Legacy VTK file of the C-alpha trace (Angstrom):
# vtk DataFile Version 3.0
C-alpha trace
ASCII
DATASET POLYDATA
POINTS 315 float
0.000 0.000 0.000
1.101 3.520 -0.717
1.140 5.881 2.239
-0.322 9.266 1.467
1.377 12.103 3.302
-0.802 15.111 3.853
0.771 18.440 2.888
1.635 20.740 5.764
-1.263 22.878 6.832
-1.006 26.485 5.713
-1.478 29.175 8.321
-4.755 30.974 7.806
-4.369 34.612 6.782
-5.213 37.140 9.435
-6.799 40.540 9.141
-4.529 41.831 11.919
-1.718 43.931 10.483
1.494 45.139 12.049
-0.059 48.603 12.332
-2.953 47.174 14.353
-0.520 45.402 16.654
1.533 48.582 17.091
-1.605 50.584 17.977
-2.984 48.011 20.414
-3.345 48.932 24.058
-1.082 46.118 25.214
1.653 47.254 22.837
1.399 50.840 24.071
1.599 49.683 27.693
4.643 47.560 26.914
6.305 50.480 25.133
5.526 52.874 27.993
6.862 50.311 30.452
10.162 50.069 28.565
10.481 53.863 28.465
9.845 54.097 32.217
12.407 51.394 32.936
15.088 53.060 30.810
14.442 56.592 32.064
14.151 55.436 35.675
17.352 53.408 35.446
19.275 56.345 33.960
17.989 58.806 36.587
18.660 56.437 39.486
22.136 55.483 38.268
22.985 59.152 37.689
22.716 59.566 41.471
23.623 56.132 42.855
26.777 55.579 40.755
28.595 58.824 41.780
27.525 58.318 45.400
28.867 54.763 45.422
32.150 55.875 43.793
32.670 58.970 45.957
35.643 57.358 47.713
37.582 56.897 44.445
36.596 60.119 42.676
39.090 63.032 42.811
37.065 65.056 45.307
38.217 67.224 48.200
37.304 66.251 51.726
33.676 67.048 52.531
34.753 68.521 55.889
37.688 70.646 54.627
36.801 74.305 55.230
38.237 77.350 53.462
36.704 80.636 54.598
38.378 82.454 51.706
36.184 80.478 49.260
32.826 80.765 50.967
29.668 80.471 48.867
31.347 80.231 45.497
28.787 79.696 42.705
28.800 76.461 40.677
31.577 75.920 38.106
33.936 78.246 39.958
37.582 77.373 40.728
37.017 73.670 40.044
33.966 73.385 42.300
31.267 71.821 40.135
28.450 72.505 42.619
30.165 75.501 44.221
30.969 75.811 47.925
28.875 76.276 51.049
28.923 78.914 53.779
32.131 77.466 55.264
33.981 77.031 51.972
33.425 73.254 51.774
32.992 71.669 48.360
29.245 71.157 47.887
29.531 68.272 45.399
31.751 66.342 47.799
29.312 66.919 50.651
26.350 65.832 48.497
28.056 62.617 47.380
29.390 61.660 50.809
26.088 62.651 52.400
24.302 60.486 49.861
26.205 57.468 51.152
24.662 57.952 54.587
21.171 58.651 53.216
21.185 55.727 50.780
22.653 53.349 53.366
19.867 54.196 55.794
17.243 53.944 53.047
18.442 50.582 51.713
18.807 49.023 55.163
15.392 50.348 56.173
13.586 48.875 53.157
15.368 45.531 53.577
14.331 45.292 57.232
10.783 46.502 56.539
10.531 44.105 53.601
11.497 41.119 55.740
9.107 42.095 58.545
6.228 42.862 56.193
6.754 39.738 54.096
6.870 37.406 57.104
3.903 38.892 58.972
1.802 39.376 55.839
2.444 35.823 54.635
1.561 34.345 58.037
-1.595 36.446 58.299
-2.769 35.571 54.801
-2.010 31.857 54.923
-2.843 30.932 58.507
-5.814 33.247 59.000
-7.672 33.068 62.311
-6.233 34.913 65.281
-2.898 35.445 63.471
-4.655 37.378 60.718
-6.655 39.335 63.286
-3.604 40.386 65.308
-1.535 41.392 62.260
-4.442 43.266 60.677
-5.109 45.216 63.876
-1.411 46.118 64.137
-1.436 47.367 60.556
-4.557 49.441 61.110
-3.247 50.878 64.375
0.057 51.952 62.866
-1.499 53.389 59.701
-3.773 55.533 61.877
-0.813 57.245 63.562
0.780 60.410 62.082
3.964 59.093 60.500
6.356 62.003 60.974
5.263 62.684 64.551
5.782 59.032 65.438
9.268 59.074 63.917
10.231 62.235 65.778
8.946 60.804 69.067
10.937 57.569 68.755
14.101 59.410 67.712
13.705 61.808 70.647
13.391 58.869 73.053
16.253 56.689 71.767
18.607 59.219 70.159
19.313 60.154 66.527
21.821 57.416 65.714
21.955 55.628 62.367
20.703 52.236 63.722
17.783 53.924 65.504
16.758 55.930 62.416
17.058 52.857 60.199
14.895 50.783 62.537
12.345 53.602 62.922
11.908 53.992 59.156
11.656 50.206 58.760
8.935 50.009 61.412
7.113 52.877 59.714
7.086 51.129 56.302
6.365 47.467 57.061
2.516 47.804 57.105
2.388 48.589 53.368
4.400 45.494 52.479
2.473 43.323 54.951
-0.889 44.460 53.597
0.084 43.676 49.989
1.672 40.342 50.948
-1.423 39.307 52.886
-3.707 40.010 49.915
-1.426 38.108 47.531
-1.197 35.100 49.846
-4.984 35.043 50.254
-5.251 34.582 46.489
-2.444 32.040 46.227
-3.648 29.743 49.013
-6.890 29.028 47.110
-5.117 27.829 43.976
-5.048 24.138 43.015
-1.319 23.651 43.527
-1.715 24.416 47.251
-4.457 21.796 47.571
-2.290 19.325 45.632
0.608 20.005 48.003
-1.622 19.243 50.979
-2.712 15.959 49.376
0.925 15.021 48.866
1.493 15.435 52.595
3.405 18.723 52.774
2.975 20.736 55.948
1.753 24.317 56.069
5.227 25.706 56.691
6.710 23.816 53.731
3.903 24.917 51.415
4.274 28.534 52.494
8.068 28.643 52.156
8.530 26.452 49.075
5.502 27.332 46.967
3.459 30.344 48.073
6.170 32.877 48.923
8.214 32.230 45.723
5.093 33.014 43.683
4.486 36.392 45.347
8.057 37.557 45.981
8.239 39.411 42.662
5.203 41.620 43.349
6.325 42.235 46.931
9.855 43.174 45.859
8.467 45.861 43.535
6.746 47.503 46.497
10.021 47.346 48.440
11.753 49.105 45.535
9.141 51.861 45.504
9.523 52.287 49.271
13.231 53.057 48.810
12.341 56.533 47.557
10.027 57.053 50.534
12.739 55.912 52.958
15.232 58.401 51.508
12.638 61.180 51.790
11.878 60.245 55.400
15.555 60.271 56.319
16.014 63.629 54.587
12.995 65.045 56.424
14.337 63.869 59.794
17.767 65.317 59.042
16.229 68.588 57.906
14.351 68.845 61.208
17.523 68.103 63.168
16.540 64.555 64.174
18.777 62.771 61.679
22.335 61.463 62.083
24.357 64.044 63.939
27.614 65.620 62.816
30.104 64.779 61.402
27.693 62.868 59.129
26.564 65.078 56.228
23.171 63.916 55.016
21.077 65.480 52.266
18.500 66.867 54.662
21.154 68.483 56.866
22.880 70.048 53.847
19.586 71.655 52.806
18.897 72.745 56.378
22.337 74.387 56.702
21.907 76.264 53.434
18.346 77.512 53.838
19.494 80.763 55.506
21.335 81.705 52.307
18.668 80.697 49.785
18.124 84.262 48.530
21.826 84.937 47.920
23.290 81.438 47.350
20.525 79.437 45.661
22.763 76.441 44.887
23.149 75.494 48.561
19.537 74.291 48.636
18.627 73.808 44.985
21.362 71.394 43.894
21.032 68.934 46.833
17.253 69.114 46.395
17.580 68.302 42.676
19.714 65.255 43.540
16.980 63.978 45.870
14.294 64.677 43.260
16.276 62.879 40.550
16.723 59.795 42.729
13.072 59.684 43.799
11.807 60.122 40.221
14.211 57.464 38.936
13.256 54.881 41.567
9.531 55.528 41.100
9.732 55.306 37.301
11.770 52.106 37.520
9.320 50.542 39.941
6.298 51.589 37.863
7.891 50.268 34.692
8.701 46.900 36.232
5.182 46.682 37.687
3.486 47.509 34.365
5.727 45.293 32.248
3.508 42.699 30.535
4.097 39.048 31.262
4.527 37.009 28.107
5.668 33.439 27.806
8.437 32.575 25.289
5.955 30.596 23.161
3.578 33.556 22.840
6.472 35.888 22.091
7.775 33.637 19.297
4.266 33.286 17.877
3.738 37.025 17.797
7.074 37.606 16.086
6.245 34.904 13.538
2.894 36.493 12.708
4.495 39.917 12.338
7.127 38.520 9.968
4.393 36.837 7.865
2.508 40.108 7.585
5.677 41.872 6.426
6.301 39.207 3.776
2.716 39.496 2.494
2.995 43.280 2.392
LINES 1 316
315 0 1 2 3 4 5 6 7 8 9 10 11 12 13 14 15 16 17 18 19 20 21 22 23 24 25 26 27 28 29 30 31 32 33 34 35 36 37 38 39 40 41 42 43 44 45 46 47 48 49 50 51 52 53 54 55 56 57 58 59 60 61 62 63 64 65 66 67 68 69 70 71 72 73 74 75 76 77 78 79 80 81 82 83 84 85 86 87 88 89 90 91 92 93 94 95 96 97 98 99 100 101 102 103 104 105 106 107 108 109 110 111 112 113 114 115 116 117 118 119 120 121 122 123 124 125 126 127 128 129 130 131 132 133 134 135 136 137 138 139 140 141 142 143 144 145 146 147 148 149 150 151 152 153 154 155 156 157 158 159 160 161 162 163 164 165 166 167 168 169 170 171 172 173 174 175 176 177 178 179 180 181 182 183 184 185 186 187 188 189 190 191 192 193 194 195 196 197 198 199 200 201 202 203 204 205 206 207 208 209 210 211 212 213 214 215 216 217 218 219 220 221 222 223 224 225 226 227 228 229 230 231 232 233 234 235 236 237 238 239 240 241 242 243 244 245 246 247 248 249 250 251 252 253 254 255 256 257 258 259 260 261 262 263 264 265 266 267 268 269 270 271 272 273 274 275 276 277 278 279 280 281 282 283 284 285 286 287 288 289 290 291 292 293 294 295 296 297 298 299 300 301 302 303 304 305 306 307 308 309 310 311 312 313 314
């Protein structure tokens, strides 16, 4: 007998053109997400990279005073940002002060992320009295005025770097815990959790090995967005005099020291403020872009590219 081999099936033509795909809402969101990621990364690195490399850059000491060069404007005598009221190089003070501010901000969001992730995951997965206690703690802390609570704790325990880091972390954990709890509530009802119970896994193993890995990406995006808030909180405390004390030069203290000269030496306040604004905008754009980035499997991506190439060949 002769075996008849059917010819390969031809792909049916589609009325969707490349122009339709480019104008689709999902394509616009993906394009906007890429723009946010690139712009946010550039803005954040423009601040973080010089701050991280301040020790190796050819900068004068941030504490070296020269009363003969007080309040020099930017781009004068080799001072890119000018000098302050004591003749200290403003760029050096901003970069070295940024190390303190960013260190406090990063440590604070790491600690708050761990606390919020653990308590939120336990509240969402276990439920019962655990959920009740954690939810009441979240509601109680969110009802308190944030800045007043921070000032009170700093006044009681002193304005040291560990105290400020812990205070900011305690102030931020409810947002992460609330999001984690809602994500875990959704995940625990999915079939893979029920299948894990049937296979004999305990609640702790299911939570650590299956549930938390599935929500860690969304929770980490919130932690990234809270970095900008932590830097702003530290700057606000330093501006009010409750931040790390001298000789540490933080962004808030630099602005506070220069506010008396704002009408005659605008750069003492404006340039450090622009550095803070650039960092906050960059971190927020990066976090928004990562959050809005569409999820697409490799198979769907290859199929879309194949259809686009077919449309180009037909055109």
